[in-house]
C-alpha positions in Angstrom: 0.3 0.0 -0.1 1.3 3.6 -0.6 1.8 5.8 1.7 1.5 9.6 1.6 5.4 9.7 1.7 5.4 7.7 -1.3 2.5 8.9 -3.2 3.5 12.9 -2.4 7.6 11.5 -3.2 5.9 10.2 -7.0 4.2 13.2 -7.6 7.1 14.8 -7.2 9.4 12.9 -9.0 6.6 13.5 -11.9 6.9 17.6 -11.7 10.7 17.3 -11.7 10.7 15.2 -14.9 8.0 17.6 -16.3 10.3 20.6 -15.7 13.2 19.2 -16.5 11.7 18.4 -19.9 11.0 22.0 -20.5 14.8 22.8 -19.2 13.6 24.6 -16.3 14.5 24.2 -12.7 12.3 22.5 -10.8 13.3 24.0 -7.6 12.6 27.7 -9.1 8.8 26.7 -10.0 8.5 25.2 -6.7 9.8 28.4 -5.0 7.8 30.3 -6.7 4.6 28.4 -4.9 5.6 29.8 -1.8 4.7 34.0 -3.2 1.9 32.9 -5.8 -2.2 33.4 -4.6 -4.5 31.1 -3.7 -7.0 30.8 -7.0 -10.6 32.2 -6.1 -14.0 31.2 -8.5 -13.9 35.4 -9.3 -10.3 35.6 -10.6 -10.6 32.1 -12.1 -13.8 33.4 -14.1 -12.6 37.0 -14.7 -16.1 38.0 -12.8 -15.6 41.5 -12.9 -14.3 41.3 -16.4 -17.7 39.6 -17.1 -19.8 41.8 -15.6 -18.4 45.1 -17.0 -19.2 44.5 -20.8 -22.8 45.1 -20.8 -23.0 48.8 -22.1 -26.1 49.9 -23.2 -27.0 53.0 -25.5 -30.5 53.4 -24.0 -31.7 54.2 -20.7 -34.4 51.2 -21.6 -34.0 48.2 -18.7 -34.7 45.4 -21.7 -31.7 46.6 -23.6 -30.1 44.8 -21.2 -31.4 41.8 -21.9 -30.9 42.1 -25.2 -27.1 42.7 -24.9 -26.5 39.9 -22.5 -28.4 37.5 -24.5 -26.4 38.1 -27.5 -22.6 37.6 -25.1 -24.1 34.8 -24.2 -24.6 33.7 -27.4 -21.4 34.6 -28.6 -19.9 32.5 -25.6 -21.9 29.3 -27.0 -20.2 30.1 -30.3 -16.9 30.0 -28.8 -17.6 26.9 -27.2 -18.6 25.1 -30.3 -15.3 26.3 -32.0 -13.8 24.5 -29.7 -15.3 21.4 -29.9 -15.3 21.5 -33.8 -11.5 22.4 -33.4 -11.0 18.8 -31.6 -12.7 16.8 -34.3 -10.4 19.2 -36.8 -7.2 18.4 -35.8 -7.8 14.7 -34.5 -5.4 12.9 -36.5 -6.8 9.4 -36.0 -10.2 10.2 -35.2 -12.9 7.4 -34.3 -16.2 7.1 -34.6 -16.9 7.2 -30.6 -15.1 10.6 -30.7 -16.2 12.1 -33.5 -20.3 11.0 -32.3 -19.3 12.1 -28.7 -18.0 15.6 -30.1 -21.1 16.5 -32.5 -23.3 15.8 -29.6 -21.8 18.5 -27.5 -22.2 20.7 -30.6 -26.1 20.2 -31.2 -26.6 20.2 -27.7 -25.0 23.6 -27.6 -27.1 24.5 -30.4 -29.7 23.0 -29.0 -29.6 25.2 -26.3 -29.5 28.2 -28.1 -33.2 27.3 -29.7 -34.8 26.7 -26.9 -33.3 29.9 -25.4 -35.2 32.0 -27.6 -38.1 32.1 -25.2 -35.6 34.8 -23.4 -35.6 36.8 -26.4 -39.1 35.9 -27.3 -40.7 36.2 -24.1 -38.4 38.4 -22.5 -39.0 41.7 -23.6 -41.8 44.8 -24.0 -42.5 45.4 -27.4 -42.1 48.8 -26.9 -38.9 48.7 -25.4 -37.3 46.8 -27.9 -38.9 48.9 -30.5 -36.8 51.7 -29.6 -34.2 50.6 -28.6 -33.5 49.0 -32.0 -33.7 51.7 -33.6 -30.0 53.0 -31.8 -28.5 49.7 -33.6 -29.2 50.3 -37.0 -27.0 49.4 -38.9 -25.6 46.6 -36.6 -27.3 43.4 -37.0 -26.5 39.7 -35.6 -26.0 39.1 -39.1 -22.2 40.3 -38.3 -21.7 37.7 -35.7 -18.1 36.7 -37.1 -18.0 33.2 -34.9 -21.2 32.1 -36.8 -19.4 32.4 -39.7 -16.5 30.8 -38.8 -18.3 27.6 -37.3 -20.1 27.3 -41.0 -16.6 27.6 -42.6 -15.8 24.4 -40.4 -18.6 22.1 -40.5 -18.5 22.1 -44.4 -17.5 22.3 -47.8 -17.8 26.2 -49.1 -19.6 24.8 -52.3 -22.4 24.5 -49.8 -22.5 27.5 -48.4 -23.1 29.4 -52.0 -26.0 30.9 -52.7 -28.4 28.6 -54.4 -28.9 30.8 -57.4 -25.1 30.5 -58.7 -24.3 26.9 -57.0 -24.2 24.9 -60.3 -22.0 27.5 -61.4 -19.1 26.5 -58.9 -17.2 24.0 -57.4 -14.3 22.9 -55.0 -11.7 23.8 -57.5 -13.4 27.4 -57.9 -11.0 30.2 -56.4 -12.2 31.5 -52.3 -12.2 34.6 -53.4 -14.9 34.2 -56.0 -16.8 32.0 -54.0 -16.8 34.2 -50.9 -18.2 36.7 -52.9 -21.2 34.2 -53.9 -21.6 32.8 -50.2 -25.0 32.8 -49.4 -25.1 35.8 -46.8 -24.0 37.7 -49.3 -27.3 38.3 -50.6 -28.2 39.9 -47.1 -26.3 42.9 -48.1 -25.3 43.1 -51.8 -27.2 44.2 -55.0 -26.3 41.0 -57.7 -27.1 43.4 -60.7 -24.7 46.1 -59.5 -22.4 44.3 -56.9 -22.8 47.4 -54.7 -22.5 46.3 -51.0 -24.7 48.0 -48.1 -22.7 49.3 -45.0 -23.6 46.5 -43.1 -21.9 44.3 -45.2 -18.9 46.9 -46.2 -18.1 47.0 -42.0 -18.3 43.2 -41.6 -15.8 42.5 -44.6 -13.2 45.3 -44.0 -13.8 43.7 -40.2 -13.3 40.0 -40.6 -12.7 39.3 -44.7 -9.0 38.0 -43.4 -10.1 35.8 -41.0 -12.4 34.4 -43.3 -10.4 33.3 -46.4 -8.2 32.0 -43.9 -10.3 30.1 -42.3 -12.3 28.9 -45.7 -8.2 27.9 -46.4 -7.5 26.1 -43.0 -10.6 24.0 -43.1 -11.1 23.2 -46.8 -9.5 19.6 -45.7 -10.6 19.4 -42.4 -14.0 20.6 -41.8 -16.8 18.0 -40.0 -17.4 16.8 -43.6 -14.0 16.2 -44.6 -13.3 14.7 -41.6 -15.9 11.9 -41.9 -15.5 10.8 -45.9 -11.7 10.5 -44.3 -13.0 7.8 -42.3 -12.7 4.1 -43.3 -16.1 3.3 -45.3 -17.9 1.1 -42.8 -17.1 4.0 -40.3 -19.0 6.2 -42.3 -22.0 3.8 -42.1 -22.1 3.7 -38.5 -25.4 4.6 -37.9 -25.2 6.2 -34.3 -22.4 8.7 -36.2 -24.9 9.0 -39.2 -27.7 10.2 -36.7 -25.4 12.3 -34.9 -24.2 14.5 -38.1 -27.8 14.7 -39.3 -29.1 16.1 -36.1 -26.7 18.5 -35.8 -27.4 19.7 -40.0 -30.9 20.1 -39.3 -30.8 21.6 -35.4 -28.3 24.3 -36.9 -29.8 24.8 -40.3 -33.4 24.5 -39.8 -34.2 24.1 -36.2 -32.4 26.7 -34.8 -32.7 29.1 -38.4 -36.7 28.8 -37.2 -36.4 29.8 -34.2 -34.4 33.0 -34.4 -36.3 34.0 -37.5 -39.9 33.3 -35.4 -38.6 35.9 -33.1 -37.8 38.0 -34.9 -41.1 38.2 -36.9 -42.9 39.0 -33.7 -41.3 42.1 -32.9 -40.4 43.0 -36.3 -43.3 42.0 -38.1 -46.4 40.5 -36.0 -46.8 43.7 -33.1 -47.6 46.0 -36.0 -45.4 48.2 -34.3 -42.6 47.8 -36.7 -41.8 48.5 -40.3 -41.1 45.3 -40.9 -37.3 46.0 -41.7 -33.6 44.8 -40.4 -31.9 47.0 -38.2 -29.4 45.8 -41.2 -31.4 46.3 -43.9 -31.5 43.1 -45.3 -34.3 41.1 -46.7 -34.2 39.3 -43.4 -37.0 36.9 -44.2 -35.5 34.9 -46.9 -32.2 35.2 -45.8 -32.9 33.1 -42.8 -35.8 30.6 -43.6 -33.9 27.4 -44.6 -36.3 27.0 -47.7 -34.7 29.8 -49.2 -30.7 29.3 -49.0 -31.4 25.9 -48.5 -28.0 25.8 -46.1 -27.4 21.9 -45.7 -23.8 21.0 -44.2 -24.2 17.0 -44.9 -26.4 17.1 -48.1 -25.2 13.5 -49.6 -26.6 12.2 -45.4 -30.2 13.4 -46.9 -32.4 11.7 -49.5 -33.6 13.4 -52.4 -37.0 14.0 -51.2 -35.3 15.1 -47.9 -33.7 18.1 -50.3 -36.5 19.0 -52.5 -38.0 19.7 -49.2 -35.5 21.5 -46.8 -37.2 24.0 -44.5 -41.0 23.0 -45.5 -41.4 21.2 -42.2 -42.4 24.2 -40.6 -45.4 25.4 -43.0 -44.1 28.5 -43.1 
């Protein structure tokens, strides 16, 4: 039986080996522990910094709900990207690991979907219609992390505007593909090529990052990692189910809940003009049956693809 002293000696030996491998002196590292402060919850979570990130533009109380809700969304997006990265960087990925990480990601999107009740029922319409006018031309469209999730999930050809999809393939240069991604339609006149301020500012801030992500994940996005599995693993029903569930949750369930919440305030309240803060044709941009955002089209039947997004009856 190991005594406490034996256990302590074993730990110290492991610590010594760790720092020797880093060409560091173990005694210096241990001495530093004498002067370090014990960790606290608020320091570890950075609570004070986190709770001081909510800056209202108006005096309307419900604007705070709006700000915090979207900040929570961005934190969840970061968690999703963290999980996708683990799939992308795994050089010998196994079915169990793949399925488990997809399940984690989908649970995050399930949480986002269910949380829309906070937006739908947690703000007074009058307050929202007042403070949203101070947000123009900003828009949730400008969430860069959501675009990064899309690039990391599927081949960019599957994110191309359906009107131009037949003109492109996986060999089309990224700049051309980028100009025809489905969300470009929310802020671009394809007849003139002119872009709205919403889209121009978004690209000024993030286009370089987006092109880098498109390049980096060309061979290691979720779909590519799936196709790199042995054929037997690609036919694993649990994994296929997880892939389909992720695709459906992100591209139908979540966006429809988002769309319906927007409709409540912008259209059904009778107090809005039907326009998005960023000026986009938001209903066609958001509705899955128009843009047909599908990460893994080869995992769906022809009938399912034909009826994509129609299940809502909207």
